[in-house]
N, C-alpha and C positions, 0 to 999 in steps of 0.2 A: 823174706823181708820179717820182720815182728815189727811194729808199732805199737805205742801207748799212745791211750787219747784219756786223759784225766780232765775231770772238770769239779768245776766248786757251783755248784746252782740253790739259788734259796727257795725260789718257787716254780723252777722247773724249765723254764725257759733256755736256760746254759746248756741242762743237760739234754734237752732237744734238740739242740745246737750240736753238740757232742755225738749224739748216736747219728748223725746224719753224714758229721765229716768220717766218723766210723764206719757206715757202711758203704760210704762211698771208696775210702781206701780198699776195704774189705771187696766189693766190687772190679777193684784193680787189681786183685791178685793179694794184696797185703796181709799179713795174721794181726789182725789187730785186738787189743785189749779194750776194753771200754770201764773203767775205773772212777769213783767216786776219790776225788784227792783226801780225803777225810777216813778214806780206808787204806791209803797207802804211806808207809813209813819210807821206804827208799825203792828204789827205780832203777836198779840195775836190771838187765837181760835182754834193754830193749836197740834195736838199731834207729829207731825213730821215738821224736814226742811230738805229742801235740795235746800241748795244756790251757786250756781254759777258765775263765770267771765270770762271774757275773761283778757288776761294778757298784759300787756303793760311794758318792762322795770322792769319786776319784779313783777308789783305790779299790784294788781283787778282792774277794774273800780271805779273811784269815789264813783257811784249809790251803788254799793256793795258796799265798804268798808261805807259808812253813813247808809245804812240798818242794819250789824250787829252791828255798834257801838252805833247804837241808839235804838239796841234790845237786848243787850248783855245780859240781865238778863233774859230774855225769851228763848232765846235762848239757854241759858246755863241750864235751867230747863227742857228743852226737849232733845227726840232723834235731834239729826244737822248734817247733812253731808255737807262736802262742796266738789267741784271744779272748776276745773278754765280749762280754752283750749287756748292753744296757739300756742306751736311748729309746725311745717311743714315742710313734709318731713316723709322718712321712715327709715330712723338713727334709731337705738336704743342704742348707744356709739358716743361719742360727739369722737374729735379727741385725748384727754387726756384718751380715755377709760372709759369715765364718763355716767352712764344711762341718756338718755337725758330729757324722762321727770322726773325723779327726780331732775336732773339743771334747771328745768324750774317751777320750782314749786314757785310761788308767796310768797314776804315777809310776807300776811296776814296769812299762813296755819300755821306759826311760831306762828303771834303775837297772832290769835284768838286760837290757840291752850291754853293757859292759862288763855285766857277769857271766852270763850267757852265749850271748851272743845270738841271737835267734835268727833261724834264716828265715822270720818273716811273723808279723806282727799285724793282727786287722779285729778291728772292733767292728760286731754285727748290732745289728737292733734286734731288741729282746721282744717280750710282751710283757702286757699290765694287765691282770683279772685284779679289780677293787674287793670283789668277793672275797679270793685266797689268800689276801694279806692279814697277816696273824700279829698278835706280841702288841710290841712296842710301835710296828711298823704301821699300826690300823690307824692309830692315833693322826697320826702324821698325812697317811695316803687319806683321808677324810677331811683335813684343814680346808676352806674354799681355794687359799692361793695353791696347794698342790693341788688340788682336786682341776685345777685349769691348766695347771702345766701339764700333767699326766694322761695324754689322754688312752683311755682302755681298749685293748685289744691286741693281737698278735700283732707284730712289725716284720716278724723273722722275715728275711729276704732268701728263702729258700735255694734259689737260681744262683745268687752270691754266694752262700754259703757252701755246694756242691761245686761251683767254679772252682771257689778258694783251695778244698778239698781237691780237686782234679790236679792243683796246680802242684800241691804238694806231693800227690802220687808221682805224679811228670817228674819232679825234682828228684824222686827216690828213684827213677828208673822200672817202676810199673807199669804192667804191659796194658795195652792200652785196653779201652773195654771192649766186648762185645755183647751184641743183641742178643 
């Protein structure tokens, strides 16, 4: 079985998540291509798709949105999963008691639910390194109000990412990993 793991990443955290998902699927016997969304125009020829993007202001990056919208019929006809990365920090609930990961869902999860009917969606924590921020983001990242709410660090939860990817492999009927 052949799967495409496609991602849109600005600073590399989402790319790292996509790479880990691809590794888990490969260990389970799937043939996996890992590609940047911006490098893909069409996505035919796969049995399954996992597409992820960094989220800014509750939206996926443009390259990921375009990829899904251009290929909606193909994605809807196959097993497809969507993920995003974004929230940083260790809090599980916000100041109002709401789940942080649920609250960080991009608008596209709802939009694409009707369009391509993904088998699953997942928000993962991201990473933030103020020194890697560039362009117009740099000014925003150094503003005191932003600095206080964006803790630096790598908050990706690798066990959760691997478990999610393992669930995808299970749904696709992949073999059980052996040591």
